[in-house]
GUFIKE-362247 format. One line per 2 residues: number of its first residue (from 0); their letters; for each residue z, x, y of C-alpha. Coordinates in steps of 0.25 Angstrom, whole numbers, plus 5000, padded with zeros to 4 digits. Example, Ala and Ser with C-alpha at 12.3 -4.5 7.8 and 13.67 -1.06 7.14 Angstrom:
2
0	as	5031,5049,4982 | 5029,5055,4996
REM end
This chain:
327
0	mn	5183,5296,6079 | 5179,5309,6086
2	ti	5171,5318,6078 | 5174,5333,6079
4	vf	5165,5342,6072 | 5167,5357,6069
6	hh	5155,5365,6064 | 5162,5376,6056
8	pt	5153,5388,6052 | 5154,5393,6038
10	kk	5163,5405,6035 | 5150,5413,6034
12	ad	5145,5409,6048 | 5142,5420,6058
14	vl	5147,5412,6070 | 5160,5404,6070
16	qr	5159,5391,6078 | 5172,5390,6085
18	is	5181,5377,6084 | 5187,5375,6098
20	vd	5202,5371,6100 | 5198,5358,6107
22	ev	5190,5354,6094 | 5202,5357,6085
24	ea	5211,5350,6095 | 5202,5338,6094
26	lf	5204,5337,6079 | 5219,5337,6081
28	kl	5217,5325,6090 | 5209,5316,6081
30	pf	5215,5304,6075 | 5223,5308,6063
32	sd	5214,5300,6053 | 5202,5306,6059
34	lm	5207,5320,6058 | 5211,5318,6044
36	yr	5198,5312,6040 | 5191,5324,6046
38	aq	5200,5334,6039 | 5199,5328,6026
40	qv	5183,5328,6027 | 5183,5343,6030
42	hr	5193,5346,6019 | 5185,5339,6008
44	eh	5172,5346,6013 | 5179,5360,6009
46	fd	5190,5357,5999 | 5195,5349,5988
48	pn	5204,5340,5996 | 5214,5339,5984
50	qv	5216,5354,5982 | 5227,5362,5989
52	ql	5228,5378,5988 | 5242,5382,5985
54	st	5248,5395,5992 | 5262,5401,5990
56	ll	5268,5410,6001 | 5278,5420,5999
58	si	5286,5428,6010 | 5285,5443,6005
60	kt	5293,5447,6018 | 5302,5438,6025
62	gg	5308,5438,6039 | 5309,5449,6050
64	cs	5296,5447,6056 | 5293,5453,6070
66	ed	5285,5442,6075 | 5291,5431,6083
68	cg	5283,5419,6078 | 5291,5407,6083
70	yc	5290,5399,6070 | 5294,5410,6060
72	pq	5307,5411,6054 | 5304,5426,6049
74	sa	5303,5431,6063 | 5313,5442,6067
76	fh	5314,5435,6081 | 5320,5422,6075
78	st	5334,5420,6068 | 5330,5411,6057
80	gv	5338,5416,6045 | 5326,5422,6038
82	en	5329,5436,6033 | 5321,5448,6035
84	rr	5318,5451,6020 | 5311,5463,6013
86	ml	5297,5461,6007 | 5297,5455,5993
88	el	5294,5464,5982 | 5281,5463,5974
90	ne	5287,5457,5962 | 5293,5446,5970
92	vv	5280,5443,5976 | 5273,5443,5963
94	ra	5284,5434,5957 | 5282,5424,5969
96	ar	5267,5424,5967 | 5267,5422,5953
98	aa	5277,5410,5955 | 5267,5404,5965
100	kq	5255,5405,5956 | 5263,5398,5945
102	ag	5266,5387,5955 | 5252,5385,5958
104	ag	5249,5393,5971 | 5236,5400,5972
106	rf	5239,5409,5984 | 5251,5418,5986
108	cm	5254,5421,6001 | 5263,5433,6005
110	ga	5269,5432,6019 | 5277,5443,6026
112	aw	5285,5442,6039 | 5279,5453,6046
114	re	5271,5455,6059 | 5262,5465,6051
116	pt	5264,5472,6038 | 5267,5487,6037
118	de	5259,5496,6028 | 5271,5496,6019
120	dm	5271,5481,6019 | 5257,5480,6016
122	qs	5258,5489,6003 | 5268,5479,5998
124	vv	5259,5467,6002 | 5247,5473,5995
126	em	5254,5474,5982 | 5259,5460,5983
128	vk	5245,5455,5986 | 5239,5462,5974
130	av	5250,5457,5965 | 5248,5442,5969
132	re	5233,5443,5967 | 5236,5448,5953
134	lg	5242,5435,5950 | 5229,5428,5953
136	me	5234,5422,5967 | 5227,5422,5980
138	tc	5235,5431,5990 | 5239,5429,6004
140	at	5247,5437,6014 | 5253,5435,6028
142	lg	5259,5447,6033 | 5257,5447,6048
144	ml	5247,5455,6056 | 5238,5464,6048
146	ne	5231,5477,6052 | 5217,5481,6046
148	eh	5224,5490,6036 | 5234,5480,6031
150	tq	5223,5469,6030 | 5214,5478,6022
152	ml	5226,5481,6012 | 5228,5466,6010
154	kn	5213,5464,6007 | 5213,5476,5997
156	ag	5225,5470,5990 | 5217,5457,5988
158	ld	5224,5448,5998 | 5216,5435,5999
160	yy	5222,5429,6011 | 5229,5434,6024
162	nh	5238,5424,6031 | 5240,5426,6046
164	nl	5242,5413,6054 | 5238,5411,6068
166	dt	5250,5402,6070 | 5245,5394,6082
168	sp	5235,5394,6093 | 5233,5406,6102
170	ef	5238,5397,6114 | 5251,5394,6107
172	yg	5253,5407,6100 | 5262,5413,6111
174	hi	5272,5402,6110 | 5275,5406,6095
176	is	5273,5421,6094 | 5274,5432,6104
178	tr	5274,5445,6094 | 5259,5443,6090
180	dy	5247,5439,6097 | 5237,5429,6092
182	qd	5226,5439,6091 | 5235,5447,6082
184	rl	5234,5436,6072 | 5219,5435,6074
186	dt	5217,5450,6072 | 5224,5449,6058
188	lv	5215,5438,6054 | 5203,5446,6058
190	rv	5208,5458,6049 | 5210,5449,6037
192	rr	5196,5443,6038 | 5190,5456,6040
194	ag	5197,5461,6028 | 5191,5450,6020
196	mh	5203,5442,6017 | 5205,5427,6018
198	vc	5213,5422,6030 | 5225,5412,6030
200	sg	5228,5408,6044 | 5234,5396,6050
202	gi	5246,5392,6060 | 5258,5384,6063
204	vg	5259,5370,6069 | 5271,5363,6075
206	mg	5275,5375,6084 | 5274,5367,6097
208	es	5259,5369,6099 | 5250,5358,6105
210	ia	5238,5352,6098 | 5229,5361,6106
212	er	5236,5373,6101 | 5236,5368,6087
214	ag	5221,5366,6088 | 5221,5380,6093
216	li	5227,5386,6081 | 5217,5378,6072
218	aq	5205,5383,6081 | 5209,5397,6080
220	la	5210,5396,6065 | 5197,5389,6064
222	nl	5190,5399,6073 | 5193,5411,6064
224	dp	5181,5417,6058 | 5182,5412,6048
226	yp	5193,5403,6048 | 5205,5405,6038
228	es	5203,5401,6024 | 5218,5397,6024
230	vp	5224,5390,6036 | 5239,5387,6034
232	in	5245,5377,6044 | 5260,5378,6046
234	nl	5269,5367,6051 | 5280,5374,6059
236	vk	5293,5376,6050 | 5304,5376,6061
238	ve	5314,5387,6057 | 5328,5388,6064
240	gt	5328,5400,6073 | 5313,5401,6076
242	pl	5308,5397,6090 | 5301,5385,6084
244	ae	5313,5379,6077 | 5314,5367,6086
246	ek	5299,5364,6087 | 5296,5349,6086
248	dl	5290,5345,6073 | 5275,5344,6072
250	dp	5271,5330,6068 | 5266,5330,6054
252	ld	5253,5323,6057 | 5250,5334,6067
254	fv	5252,5344,6056 | 5242,5336,6047
256	rt	5232,5336,6059 | 5233,5351,6060
258	ia	5229,5352,6045 | 5217,5343,6047
260	va	5212,5350,6059 | 5213,5364,6052
262	ri	5205,5358,6040 | 5194,5353,6049
264	am	5194,5366,6057 | 5194,5375,6045
266	pe	5187,5367,6034 | 5187,5378,6023
268	ar	5201,5383,6025 | 5213,5380,6017
270	vr	5222,5373,6026 | 5236,5376,6021
272	ls	5249,5368,6023 | 5259,5379,6026
274	ag	5273,5380,6032 | 5280,5366,6036
276	rq	5275,5359,6023 | 5289,5358,6018
278	qm	5292,5348,6029 | 5280,5340,6027
280	sd	5280,5327,6019 | 5270,5325,6007
282	av	5263,5315,6016 | 5261,5325,6027
284	qa	5256,5336,6017 | 5247,5325,6011
286	lc	5241,5323,6025 | 5239,5338,6026
288	fl	5231,5339,6013 | 5223,5327,6018
290	ag	5220,5334,6031 | 5215,5346,6024
292	an	5226,5355,6020 | 5223,5361,6006
294	si	5233,5373,6005 | 5248,5374,6004
296	fy	5259,5384,6003 | 5265,5381,5990
298	gd	5279,5385,5986 | 5293,5384,5991
300	ql	5293,5394,6003 | 5284,5398,6014
302	lt	5289,5411,6019 | 5303,5407,6025
304	tg	5301,5391,6025 | 5301,5381,6014
306	np	5289,5375,6008 | 5287,5363,5999
308	dv	5291,5367,5984 | 5280,5368,5973
310	er	5284,5355,5966 | 5283,5347,5979
312	dr	5270,5352,5982 | 5265,5350,5968
314	al	5270,5335,5969 | 5263,5333,5982
316	ld	5250,5339,5977 | 5250,5330,5965
318	kl	5253,5318,5973 | 5241,5321,5982
320	gm	5232,5324,5970 | 5230,5338,5975
322	ha	5229,5351,5967 | 5230,5366,5969
324	gk	5218,5374,5971 | 5214,5388,5976
326	e	5204,5392,5987
REM end
């Protein structure tokens, strides 16, 4: 077996020891059983291997986004049947958050289909964050790019996590999006860190990227200083009307490999099974947990695409002897 050793600094280290794309790609190319063994070792060093963190995601503003992301049914550039809807009222958000908490979710994530929020948008979101925190839940938001003022408003409201995915590697990014630069995404993450909030950032696989480009995504995430506390790994959900609707299905074991590599590269992160989980069998999900995934989106809906329902998730976790837990 080829031994690949990453020497990770602690999160308090002054100098970040970078992980190269070549090192990450070498992990992807390990024999499957060797990779799983490595990932499980790393996972057990940092987490209870039978605990999973449950998050629920609500779309507070759906459709009409001015970005042209090739995977997204909410883009105004694509004809997917997703309507441009108004922002939800505060009481609607609170009702959904309360239901999510009763169902067992510990974190409530609010997503809006914007390139970036306006000042008026932010006033509404701030009230939502405060209201959800009053329920005793962790809060997360994904609102697009943030400027300094809006970042500080979210911090002052008590937002725990901000989600802003890198989506893919810098080399493949231009094949997917043309309305926003990669650096724009990195700049938003820097502002979130500077404000003192936790970072949730991951990407999407199965968009036609090569193994090297998939490795490039993981290396980018792992080399953030520090790397994200939460890393959602999405399997492309192909939606009719988007440019990626006819993309070839990703082999399920390649998705499992991505989870394992993310776990090894970011040992202390929560690695989350995100979009695409509805299409996965229980066996594939079990392999993902074995590979180091320890967070899922929990509930019936992910923004505009389906998600396994609560009862199916509970049954699967019971079958695997797993239990819900917080950070």
